[in-house]
Every structure is written in structure tokens, then in C-alpha cells.
FIZAVO-122393 format. One line per field, with one value per residue (C-alpha): residue number from 1; residue in one letter; chain; x, y, z. Coordinates in steps of 0.001 Angstrom, whole numbers, plus 500000, padded with zeros to 6 digits. Layout:
% FIZAVO-122393
num <- [NUM;...];
residuo <- [A;...];
cadena <- [A;...];
xx <- [X;...];
yy <- [Y;...];
zz <- [Z;...];
//
This chain:
% FIZAVO-122393
num <- [1;2;3;4;5;6;7;8;9;10;11;12;13;14;15;16;17;18;19;20;21;22;23;24;25;26;27;28;29;30;31;32;33;34;35;36;37;38;39;40;41;42;43;44;45;46;47;48;49;50;51;52;53;54;55;56;57;58;59;60;61;62;63;64;65;66;67;68;69;70;71;72;73;74;75;76;77;78;79;80;81;82;83;84;85;86;87;88;89;90;91;92;93;94;95;96;97;98;99;100;101;102;103;104;105;106;107;108;109;110;111;112;113;114;115;116;117;118;119;120;121;122;123;124;125;126;127;128;129;130;131;132;133;134;135;136;137;138;139;140;141;142;143;144;145;146;147;148;149;150;151;152;153;154;155;156;157;158;159;160;161;162;163;164;165;166;167;168;169;170;171;172;173;174;175;176;177;178;179;180;181;182;183;184;185;186;187;188;189;190;191;192;193;194;195;196;197;198;199;200;201;202;203;204;205;206;207;208;209;210;211;212;213;214;215;216;217;218;219;220;221;222;223;224;225;226;227;228;229;230;231;232;233;234;235;236;237;238;239;240;241;242;243;244;245;246;247;248;249;250;251;252;253;254;255;256;257;258;259;260;261;262;263;264;265;266;267;268;269;270;271;272;273;274];
residuo <- [M;K;S;R;K;L;P;K;V;C;G;L;N;C;L;T;L;V;Y;F;P;V;L;V;L;P;I;L;K;C;T;V;V;A;T;A;N;A;S;S;S;G;S;S;G;G;N;S;D;F;D;Y;R;M;Q;R;V;R;N;V;L;K;E;V;P;L;I;D;G;H;N;D;L;P;W;N;I;R;K;F;L;K;N;Q;L;K;D;F;H;F;G;G;D;L;R;E;L;A;P;W;S;S;S;A;W;S;H;T;D;L;R;R;L;K;E;G;M;V;S;A;Q;F;W;S;A;Y;A;P;C;S;S;Q;H;L;D;A;V;Q;L;T;L;E;Q;I;D;L;I;R;R;L;V;Q;L;Y;P;H;H;M;A;L;V;T;T;A;A;G;I;E;Q;T;H;R;T;G;K;I;A;S;L;I;G;V;E;G;G;H;A;I;G;T;S;L;S;V;L;R;M;F;Y;Q;L;G;A;R;Y;L;T;L;T;H;T;C;N;T;P;W;A;D;C;C;K;V;D;E;P;G;K;Y;P;H;I;G;G;L;S;Q;F;G;K;V;R;D;Q;M;E;L;L;R;V;P;P;I;D;Q;S;I;P;A;E;D;I;M;G;R;S;Y;C;R;Y;Q;G;P;R;T];
cadena <- [A;A;A;A;A;A;A;A;A;A;A;A;A;A;A;A;A;A;A;A;A;A;A;A;A;A;A;A;A;A;A;A;A;A;A;A;A;A;A;A;A;A;A;A;A;A;A;A;A;A;A;A;A;A;A;A;A;A;A;A;A;A;A;A;A;A;A;A;A;A;A;A;A;A;A;A;A;A;A;A;A;A;A;A;A;A;A;A;A;A;A;A;A;A;A;A;A;A;A;A;A;A;A;A;A;A;A;A;A;A;A;A;A;A;A;A;A;A;A;A;A;A;A;A;A;A;A;A;A;A;A;A;A;A;A;A;A;A;A;A;A;A;A;A;A;A;A;A;A;A;A;A;A;A;A;A;A;A;A;A;A;A;A;A;A;A;A;A;A;A;A;A;A;A;A;A;A;A;A;A;A;A;A;A;A;A;A;A;A;A;A;A;A;A;A;A;A;A;A;A;A;A;A;A;A;A;A;A;A;A;A;A;A;A;A;A;A;A;A;A;A;A;A;A;A;A;A;A;A;A;A;A;A;A;A;A;A;A;A;A;A;A;A;A;A;A;A;A;A;A;A;A;A;A;A;A;A;A;A;A;A;A;A;A;A;A;A;A;A;A;A;A;A;A];
xx <- [541128;544048;543059;545130;544722;542525;543615;542242;541375;540397;539962;537419;538051;538116;534434;532661;529967;527020;524183;525152;528282;529082;530912;529617;532056;535743;536551;538559;536533;537450;536721;535187;533554;532363;532608;530856;529431;526708;525480;528628;529037;526838;529720;530479;533904;532197;529697;532766;534574;531540;530965;534566;534490;531191;532656;535382;533214;531121;534204;535227;532007;531788;534950;534459;530924;529439;527485;524527;524737;521087;517688;514518;512338;511131;509219;507840;506308;504798;503517;501962;501053;501022;503966;501685;504277;501394;500706;504306;505667;509298;510249;508631;509329;507983;508381;505160;503115;501318;501982;505650;505897;504621;506676;509803;511116;510991;513804;514289;513212;515046;515316;517090;519286;520359;520935;523293;525082;524465;525760;525018;522277;521786;517984;516911;514715;513138;510930;510133;510999;507340;507514;510027;509187;506096;506419;509786;510913;507970;508176;511902;511039;508341;510476;513382;510767;509515;512981;513812;510589;511055;514535;512756;510398;513102;515812;516915;517938;518847;520448;520315;523841;525612;529339;531807;532744;528772;528813;531617;530294;526899;528719;530264;526839;525416;522607;522221;523522;520839;522023;519983;520541;518708;518124;517595;519039;515610;514857;516709;514687;517647;518304;521573;519212;517333;520327;521544;518459;518475;522056;520682;517932;520843;521269;524700;524542;522824;522558;522926;520484;517942;516665;515626;517562;517690;517984;521671;522532;521988;521063;522226;519293;521440;524005;521378;521477;519734;519557;521187;522415;520209;523106;526162;526996;526895;525741;527375;524970;527380;528787;526349;529582;531598;528633;528784;532394;531734;529136;531534;529076;530797;531051;528097;526259;527288;525182;522552;524080;525595;528983;530254;528918;530825;534312;533777;532341;535215;537948;535902;535843;538573;537390;537229;536914;534265];
yy <- [179227;177161;173191;170590;166720;165053;161370;158507;155061;152227;154554;156798;160437;161620;161942;164054;162097;164132;163145;159273;158336;155066;155597;152451;152852;152278;155870;158352;160742;164561;167247;170230;172368;176109;177719;180800;182812;184666;185760;187262;189774;191799;193791;193454;191993;188872;188605;188756;185920;183811;184265;183340;180115;179136;179744;177551;174706;175163;174898;171664;169995;170872;168605;166109;164326;164953;161585;161513;157985;157514;159160;158026;159666;156444;155316;158765;158357;154960;156352;159597;158234;154641;154382;156345;158505;160251;162309;163149;166455;165982;168552;171205;173025;170184;172907;174566;171292;169181;166556;167206;170756;169462;166391;166264;163666;165056;167481;166127;167574;167937;171367;171053;168241;170632;173497;171464;170245;166553;164388;161000;159621;156573;155949;153556;150569;150072;147695;148322;145843;144766;142969;140726;136923;138408;140440;142122;141077;141904;145499;145751;144498;147387;149758;149074;149165;152657;153962;152676;154185;157404;157864;156778;159597;162268;160929;164646;165108;161510;158407;155116;153734;150725;151401;153927;154673;155488;157994;159666;159535;160632;163595;164971;164940;167130;164495;163043;159434;157347;154090;151751;150641;148078;149333;146258;142854;141533;142301;139595;136941;134946;134038;134398;133777;137058;138898;137952;139172;142461;142926;141997;144519;147391;147325;148285;148092;146173;147457;144504;145267;147882;148471;144732;141435;139135;135577;135962;139600;141375;145117;148261;147705;144962;147371;149682;149338;146060;144478;141321;139992;137688;135568;137547;139157;137397;133925;131338;132796;135744;134343;136740;138901;136435;136354;140504;140042;137436;139837;142653;144686;147515;147296;146536;149508;149279;152057;150037;146807;145808;147125;143440;142899;146051;144677;140986;141768;144196;141593;139021;140866;141374;143990;147867;149179;151886];
zz <- [596846;596170;595991;596956;595930;598701;600083;598671;600403;598329;595380;596750;597733;601257;602218;605263;607274;608856;611451;611693;613815;611719;608395;606224;603332;603016;603383;605355;607396;606503;608744;607147;609657;609398;612804;613332;616487;614890;617905;619177;616390;614289;612666;609004;609933;611655;608733;606450;608456;608324;604674;603933;606060;604127;600909;601680;602862;599528;597545;599473;599021;595135;595008;598086;598212;601658;602744;605309;606774;607835;607067;608334;605738;604102;607414;607681;604277;605303;608575;606948;603679;603468;600932;598263;596553;594438;597503;598430;597423;597883;595456;597636;600949;603484;606229;604940;604438;607135;608606;607694;609231;612835;612892;614745;612826;609517;608099;604616;601152;598079;598581;601891;600466;597522;600056;602324;599507;600497;597607;598955;601040;602970;603208;605930;605379;608840;610353;613962;616786;617266;613584;614553;614190;612273;609172;609430;606281;604301;605754;604965;601304;601078;602324;599910;597228;598462;598364;594824;593720;595318;593482;590284;590738;590715;587936;587555;591126;592436;591385;593047;593590;595228;595072;596132;592527;592002;594643;592770;589458;590529;592474;589429;587734;590512;591610;595170;595129;597174;598857;600913;604574;606404;609815;612318;612322;613019;609451;607772;609765;610998;607369;605085;602080;603027;603626;600158;598705;600203;599156;595415;595770;596800;600563;601660;605026;607956;611427;613784;615951;616510;620406;620719;620811;618121;618310;617679;618908;622149;621772;623458;626382;627851;628821;630930;634693;636088;632613;631604;628305;626188;624745;625864;622722;619091;618921;616369;613719;613847;610716;609208;609539;607113;604798;604543;603695;601160;599509;599843;601611;603625;607461;609656;611569;615105;616294;618520;619438;622969;623704;623730;620136;618847;620376;619032;615596;615096;616054;613812;610599;608347;605978;606217;609464;610477];
//
């Protein structure tokens, strides 16, 4: 197949995003979709067309990093194994191992990441809303630690990266670039110092809210019928966006906050847009 030069944005080749609707790097999304109606045709012609399309996708993904913007596997490791990685067989087929085989929230292992040609994975450092004002910061630190330890256990397959250049470089080696995202603004404990330390530990995005309001931001639930805003969008602590921009952190994840926050924070933020 004849190749052509891919567009570049901020020095990074065009990337494809799967699963998560928010792109958290200064990149241009490519649409690379393999379409086939497997049920409509059992003929050799139909299979040949499907194989041709799939080969085209594989050829593109050999050159262009495919990024998954969100994966909750770290929380499942905490839930099932209490973050004890000695009992976690990430290199095996988890579809054949309990409790992963019976969990509706577990679809990841090294084999499937490789089969899907995923080049970069944002692992979620998540703390539940019930931890807000209690131990959210500690839980998030423990999940960041878990992600870093998981990557270190598989140095021939994964590498911890924090930059767009790191993704491209890791993609060329055939490894999976692993990045960290913090899910839920309550995880920073309303502290820019905590935010800065998360950044130093490798976190490269922050979800403004999960499904709970924070003291400085309304979550998506205030948009439900019969519900009312807590503070009416973002408070003055919305300066968190200025701090993120100062740290050169990519755009904040806007997947769960209230609609009003999405509009206001986009207008406020002057860096790369999602």
C-alpha cells in the first residue's frame, strides 16, 4: 500500500483515539475505521474485502500510534487483589482467569493490547467520590504507585512516558507507552501543591470532577432534571486551569463535569484544545 505523509500537530503525528471521547494530548484525531458486515456475507469476496480493510488498518497503525485515553484496570487490581501485583498475571489471557473472566469491567491484558495494536494507554488513577474530604489524595497516590509498578514489571512490553515525543519514540520500539491520568478533581484535595506533585509523579491529565461536586466545580449530575448547581460551574479555584497551563499539562478531561463548566473552562483555557 502506498503510504503518504501524515499531518503533524505540535510535532506529533496524527493519532487515533479509542474508547474515551476526550483527547488529552495536543494532537489531531485521525479516523481509521474498519467497516465490515460479517453477518451479511459469508462469501469469499466478503471475507477478502474484510481482510483487505483490516490489513489497511494494520498498516496505518504500524506508523501511527493508537491511543486509548482511559483504562480502569488499576482500580480493578485494587478491588480484586488489593494492589498486590505478585498475584496478577497480566501477560496471560485474563478471559480465562477468575475473577477477571466474570467481571463486566475487565477487558484488558497484554495479549489483547498487542492484538488491538494499542500503542499508548492512559491508565486511570481513580479514587471514588466517597473518599472526598477523607483519603482521596492517599488513594490516588497509591494508584499512581500501582501504575508505575505495573509498568516496571513488564519492561519489555511497556514504558512509562509523559510526553508526546515519548509516545512516538516508544511506538517505534513496539512497546506500549503508558501514561497516567487522575480521574476526579476531588483527588487533589483542593490543593495546587498536590496537583503539582501528581504532575511530578507522571500524571498528565486531571478529570475536573467525577460524579460528585467538589468545593470548586459542579459535576454532571447537576444537569439532571430536578437537580440544581452547587456553585454554578467553577469557583475562583478554577485557577487550577492556570496552574495546569503553567505546568504545560495537556487539556483537562471534560468528560464528567457539568455542561456550564465545559463551556467556561474552554473559554478560560488558552492552551491546546480537546
